[in-house]
DRENTORKOL-3810 file (N, C-alpha, C; in nm, 4 decimals):
REM DRENTORKOL-3810
@n.u->-5.5293; n.v->-2.3084; n.w->4.4885; ca.u->-5.3897; ca.v->-2.1566; ca.w->4.4358; c.u->-5.3836; c.v->-2.2326; c.w->4.2613
@n.u->-5.4881; n.v->-2.1929; n.w->4.2053; ca.u->-5.4828; ca.v->-2.1880; ca.w->4.0929; c.u->-5.4484; c.v->-2.1196; c.w->3.9415
@n.u->-5.4057; n.v->-2.1379; n.w->3.9114; ca.u->-5.2603; ca.v->-2.0749; ca.w->3.8080; c.u->-5.3115; c.v->-2.1524; c.w->3.6785
@n.u->-5.2627; n.v->-2.1178; n.w->3.5615; ca.u->-5.2212; ca.v->-2.1496; ca.w->3.4155; c.u->-5.0992; c.v->-2.0663; c.w->3.3706
@n.u->-5.0553; n.v->-2.1865; n.w->3.3137; ca.u->-4.8966; ca.v->-2.2017; ca.w->3.2946; c.u->-4.8576; c.v->-2.2163; c.w->3.1367
@n.u->-4.7968; n.v->-2.1583; n.w->3.0805; ca.u->-4.7465; ca.v->-2.1465; ca.w->2.9385; c.u->-4.6354; c.v->-2.1062; c.w->2.8532
@n.u->-4.5641; n.v->-2.2263; n.w->2.8177; ca.u->-4.4327; ca.v->-2.1559; ca.w->2.7394; c.u->-4.4586; c.v->-2.1687; c.w->2.6107
@n.u->-4.3563; n.v->-2.0830; n.w->2.5633; ca.u->-4.3511; ca.v->-2.0526; ca.w->2.4228; c.u->-4.1855; c.v->-2.0539; c.w->2.3838
@n.u->-4.1403; n.v->-2.0990; n.w->2.2899; ca.u->-4.0000; ca.v->-2.0500; ca.w->2.1975; c.u->-4.0213; c.v->-1.9481; c.w->2.0937
@n.u->-3.9669; n.v->-1.8113; n.w->2.1106; ca.u->-3.9710; ca.v->-1.7314; ca.w->2.0284; c.u->-3.8054; c.v->-1.6900; c.w->1.9422
@n.u->-3.8277; n.v->-1.6969; n.w->1.8263; ca.u->-3.7094; ca.v->-1.7072; ca.w->1.7413; c.u->-3.6850; c.v->-1.5601; c.w->1.7291
@n.u->-3.5153; n.v->-1.5427; n.w->1.6820; ca.u->-3.4632; ca.v->-1.4238; ca.w->1.7060; c.u->-3.4818; c.v->-1.3868; c.w->1.5577
@n.u->-3.5107; n.v->-1.4544; n.w->1.4621; ca.u->-3.5321; ca.v->-1.4022; ca.w->1.3571; c.u->-3.6170; c.v->-1.3468; c.w->1.2615
@n.u->-3.6780; n.v->-1.2713; n.w->1.2245; ca.u->-3.7988; ca.v->-1.1876; ca.w->1.1898; c.u->-3.8778; c.v->-1.2951; c.w->1.1279
@n.u->-3.8031; n.v->-1.3922; n.w->1.0521; ca.u->-3.9482; ca.v->-1.4797; ca.w->0.9878; c.u->-3.9429; c.v->-1.5980; c.w->1.0353
@n.u->-3.8599; n.v->-1.6341; n.w->1.1721; ca.u->-3.8981; ca.v->-1.7620; ca.w->1.1939; c.u->-4.0891; c.v->-1.8097; c.w->1.2541
@n.u->-4.0835; n.v->-1.9088; n.w->1.3141; ca.u->-4.1713; ca.v->-1.9319; ca.w->1.4103; c.u->-4.1977; c.v->-1.9670; c.w->1.5093
@n.u->-4.3035; n.v->-1.9124; n.w->1.5929; ca.u->-4.3085; ca.v->-1.9413; ca.w->1.6976; c.u->-4.3925; c.v->-2.0940; c.w->1.7471
@n.u->-4.2447; n.v->-2.1539; n.w->1.8541; ca.u->-4.3096; ca.v->-2.3094; ca.w->1.8656; c.u->-4.3693; c.v->-2.2928; c.w->2.0274
@n.u->-4.4458; n.v->-2.3300; n.w->2.0377; ca.u->-4.5680; ca.v->-2.3954; ca.w->2.1813; c.u->-4.4814; c.v->-2.4840; c.w->2.2189
@n.u->-4.3995; n.v->-2.5087; n.w->2.3419; ca.u->-4.3279; ca.v->-2.5669; ca.w->2.4261; c.u->-4.4307; c.v->-2.6544; c.w->2.5097
@n.u->-4.5272; n.v->-2.5346; n.w->2.5719; ca.u->-4.6219; ca.v->-2.6165; ca.w->2.6515; c.u->-4.7056; c.v->-2.5410; c.w->2.6187
@n.u->-4.8339; n.v->-2.6202; n.w->2.5960; ca.u->-4.9659; ca.v->-2.5365; ca.w->2.5901; c.u->-4.9847; c.v->-2.5318; c.w->2.6895
@n.u->-5.1060; n.v->-2.3659; n.w->2.7299; ca.u->-5.1274; ca.v->-2.3350; ca.w->2.8680; c.u->-5.2139; c.v->-2.4422; c.w->2.8982
@n.u->-5.1821; n.v->-2.4861; n.w->3.0755; ca.u->-5.2798; ca.v->-2.5639; ca.w->3.1399; c.u->-5.2834; c.v->-2.4931; c.w->3.2656
@n.u->-5.4075; n.v->-2.5751; n.w->3.2956; ca.u->-5.4305; ca.v->-2.5480; ca.w->3.4260; c.u->-5.3944; c.v->-2.6296; c.w->3.5750
@n.u->-5.3727; n.v->-2.5516; n.w->3.6672; ca.u->-5.3041; ca.v->-2.6026; ca.w->3.7844; c.u->-5.3789; c.v->-2.5903; c.w->3.9044
@n.u->-5.4041; n.v->-2.7093; n.w->3.9994; ca.u->-5.4696; ca.v->-2.6935; ca.w->4.0764; c.u->-5.3824; c.v->-2.7171; c.w->4.2123
@n.u->-5.4239; n.v->-2.7254; n.w->4.3531; ca.u->-5.3702; ca.v->-2.7648; ca.w->4.4839; c.u->-5.3177; c.v->-2.8506; c.w->4.4803
@n.u->-5.4094; n.v->-2.9694; n.w->4.4217; ca.u->-5.3777; ca.v->-3.1451; ca.w->4.3815; c.u->-5.3142; c.v->-3.1551; c.w->4.3102
@n.u->-5.2532; n.v->-3.0528; n.w->4.2135; ca.u->-5.1557; ca.v->-3.1482; ca.w->4.1432; c.u->-4.9855; c.v->-3.0925; c.w->4.1709
@n.u->-4.8908; n.v->-3.1903; n.w->4.1374; ca.u->-4.7681; ca.v->-3.1812; ca.w->4.1508; c.u->-4.6717; c.v->-3.0821; c.w->4.0797
@n.u->-4.6343; n.v->-3.0328; n.w->4.2457; ca.u->-4.5807; ca.v->-2.8847; ca.w->4.2160; c.u->-4.4526; c.v->-2.8333; c.w->4.1049
@n.u->-4.3874; n.v->-2.9187; n.w->4.0646; ca.u->-4.2664; ca.v->-2.9217; ca.w->4.0132; c.u->-4.3573; c.v->-2.9474; c.w->3.8466
@n.u->-4.2668; n.v->-2.8581; n.w->3.7657; ca.u->-4.2922; ca.v->-2.9076; ca.w->3.6411; c.u->-4.1518; c.v->-2.8712; c.w->3.5389
@n.u->-4.1477; n.v->-2.9921; n.w->3.4839; ca.u->-4.0504; ca.v->-3.0274; ca.w->3.3756; c.u->-4.0219; c.v->-3.0671; c.w->3.2380
@n.u->-3.9725; n.v->-2.9785; n.w->3.2011; ca.u->-3.9543; ca.v->-3.0266; ca.w->3.0247; c.u->-3.8163; c.v->-2.9706; c.w->2.9796
@n.u->-3.8209; n.v->-3.0139; n.w->2.8617; ca.u->-3.6918; ca.v->-2.9968; ca.w->2.7996; c.u->-3.6998; c.v->-3.0481; c.w->2.6222
@n.u->-3.6525; n.v->-2.9558; n.w->2.5674; ca.u->-3.6777; ca.v->-2.9270; ca.w->2.4058; c.u->-3.5582; c.v->-2.9219; c.w->2.3370
@n.u->-3.5462; n.v->-2.9187; n.w->2.2048; ca.u->-3.4115; ca.v->-2.9018; ca.w->2.1577; c.u->-3.4448; c.v->-2.7950; c.w->2.0506
@n.u->-3.3370; n.v->-2.6799; n.w->2.0137; ca.u->-3.4320; ca.v->-2.6329; ca.w->1.8835; c.u->-3.2763; c.v->-2.5739; c.w->1.8281
@n.u->-3.2426; n.v->-2.5400; n.w->1.7108; ca.u->-3.1626; ca.v->-2.5124; ca.w->1.6153; c.u->-3.1123; c.v->-2.3649; c.w->1.5927
@n.u->-3.1817; n.v->-2.2707; n.w->1.6570; ca.u->-3.1376; ca.v->-2.1261; ca.w->1.6448; c.u->-3.1760; c.v->-2.0543; c.w->1.7128
@n.u->-3.1503; n.v->-1.9258; n.w->1.7534; ca.u->-3.1141; ca.v->-1.8750; ca.w->1.8506; c.u->-3.3119; c.v->-1.7395; c.w->1.8706
@n.u->-3.3127; n.v->-1.7804; n.w->2.0288; ca.u->-3.4289; ca.v->-1.6819; ca.w->2.0381; c.u->-3.4230; c.v->-1.6942; c.w->2.2164
@n.u->-3.6156; n.v->-1.7027; n.w->2.2876; ca.u->-3.5993; ca.v->-1.6744; ca.w->2.3878; c.u->-3.7141; c.v->-1.7889; c.w->2.4118
@n.u->-3.7452; n.v->-1.7945; n.w->2.5278; ca.u->-3.8556; ca.v->-1.8810; ca.w->2.5861; c.u->-3.9199; c.v->-1.7627; c.w->2.6754
@n.u->-4.0325; n.v->-1.7587; n.w->2.6353; ca.u->-4.1845; ca.v->-1.7005; ca.w->2.6690; c.u->-4.2286; c.v->-1.7825; c.w->2.7876
@n.u->-4.1922; n.v->-1.7695; n.w->2.9228; ca.u->-4.3278; ca.v->-1.8233; ca.w->3.0390; c.u->-4.4598; c.v->-1.7262; c.w->3.0607
@n.u->-4.5469; n.v->-1.8070; n.w->3.0538; ca.u->-4.6946; ca.v->-1.7184; ca.w->3.0738; c.u->-4.7375; c.v->-1.7853; c.w->3.1873
@n.u->-4.7445; n.v->-1.7134; n.w->3.3165; ca.u->-4.8172; ca.v->-1.7419; ca.w->3.4368; c.u->-4.9337; c.v->-1.6874; c.w->3.4522
@n.u->-5.0428; n.v->-1.7114; n.w->3.4624; ca.u->-5.2210; ca.v->-1.6501; ca.w->3.4782; c.u->-5.2288; c.v->-1.6646; c.w->3.5984
@n.u->-5.2413; n.v->-1.5992; n.w->3.7045; ca.u->-5.3017; ca.v->-1.5911; ca.w->3.8193; c.u->-5.4600; c.v->-1.5543; c.w->3.8236
@n.u->-5.5350; n.v->-1.5958; n.w->3.8347; ca.u->-5.6999; ca.v->-1.5251; ca.w->3.7739; c.u->-5.7624; c.v->-1.4695; c.w->3.9514
@n.u->-5.7109; n.v->-1.5366; n.w->4.0757; ca.u->-5.7407; ca.v->-1.4985; ca.w->4.1565; c.u->-5.6815; c.v->-1.3796; c.w->4.2124
@n.u->-5.7036; n.v->-1.3114; n.w->4.3627; ca.u->-5.7082; ca.v->-1.1895; ca.w->4.4160; c.u->-5.5716; c.v->-1.2041; c.w->4.4858
@n.u->-5.5487; n.v->-1.3369; n.w->4.5561; ca.u->-5.4727; ca.v->-1.3647; ca.w->4.6068; c.u->-5.3123; c.v->-1.3889; c.w->4.5456
@n.u->-5.1933; n.v->-1.3125; n.w->4.6234; ca.u->-5.0669; ca.v->-1.3146; ca.w->4.5595; c.u->-5.0609; c.v->-1.4566; c.w->4.5643
@n.u->-4.9191; n.v->-1.4771; n.w->4.4755; ca.u->-4.9117; ca.v->-1.6128; ca.w->4.4434; c.u->-4.7046; c.v->-1.6207; c.w->4.4169
@n.u->-4.6059; n.v->-1.6926; n.w->4.4746; ca.u->-4.5024; ca.v->-1.6948; ca.w->4.4263; c.u->-4.4378; c.v->-1.7889; c.w->4.3291
@n.u->-4.3176; n.v->-1.7527; n.w->4.2535; ca.u->-4.3206; ca.v->-1.8720; ca.w->4.1492; c.u->-4.1656; c.v->-1.8555; c.w->4.1601
@n.u->-4.1290; n.v->-2.0160; n.w->4.1280; ca.u->-4.0143; ca.v->-1.9968; ca.w->4.1151; c.u->-3.9500; c.v->-2.1038; c.w->3.9866
@n.u->-3.8289; n.v->-2.0455; n.w->3.9390; ca.u->-3.8225; ca.v->-2.1228; ca.w->3.8145; c.u->-3.6767; c.v->-2.1236; c.w->3.7979
@n.u->-3.6654; n.v->-2.2453; n.w->3.7361; ca.u->-3.4763; ca.v->-2.2530; ca.w->3.6868; c.u->-3.4764; c.v->-2.2592; c.w->3.5700
@n.u->-3.3833; n.v->-2.2495; n.w->3.5224; ca.u->-3.3544; ca.v->-2.2778; ca.w->3.3124; c.u->-3.2359; c.v->-2.3249; c.w->3.3350
@n.u->-3.2070; n.v->-2.4071; n.w->3.2145; ca.u->-3.0431; ca.v->-2.4147; ca.w->3.2180; c.u->-3.0205; c.v->-2.4590; c.w->3.0408
@n.u->-2.9456; n.v->-2.4454; n.w->2.9717; ca.u->-2.9348; ca.v->-2.4432; ca.w->2.8429; c.u->-2.7982; c.v->-2.4814; c.w->2.7808
@n.u->-2.8347; n.v->-2.5928; n.w->2.7415; ca.u->-2.6948; ca.v->-2.6742; ca.w->2.7043; c.u->-2.6651; c.v->-2.6541; c.w->2.5276
@n.u->-2.5469; n.v->-2.6210; n.w->2.4839; ca.u->-2.5028; ca.v->-2.5958; ca.w->2.3492; c.u->-2.4829; c.v->-2.7451; c.w->2.3343
@n.u->-2.5198; n.v->-2.7887; n.w->2.1962; ca.u->-2.4542; ca.v->-2.8987; ca.w->2.1175; c.u->-2.4254; c.v->-2.9007; c.w->2.0058
@n.u->-2.3754; n.v->-3.0160; n.w->1.9692; ca.u->-2.3280; ca.v->-3.0066; ca.w->1.8383; c.u->-2.3379; c.v->-3.0994; c.w->1.7774
@n.u->-2.4062; n.v->-3.1709; n.w->1.6503; ca.u->-2.4024; ca.v->-3.2685; ca.w->1.5973; c.u->-2.2525; c.v->-3.3435; c.w->1.5501
@n.u->-2.2534; n.v->-3.4458; n.w->1.6007; ca.u->-2.1595; ca.v->-3.5491; ca.w->1.5145; c.u->-2.1411; c.v->-3.6574; c.w->1.3943
@n.u->-2.0593; n.v->-3.5852; n.w->1.3374; ca.u->-2.1076; ca.v->-3.6958; ca.w->1.1840; c.u->-2.0193; c.v->-3.8440; c.w->1.1741
END
């Protein structure tokens, strides 16, 4: 069940830069089935997950996300 997975952060601001959170990576049946990642960003935007299925077989994808609002204390 080979698929390629990648993730990037796209800021809401027009002049913002896209940040690659996870470079495109190929998964095979022998890889760990759970991917966990975290990162911090200081502006609003969206996360874009890309999953490429290059075979003719259908696959199921389950994902969970959690967002935390943090404040810096001085």
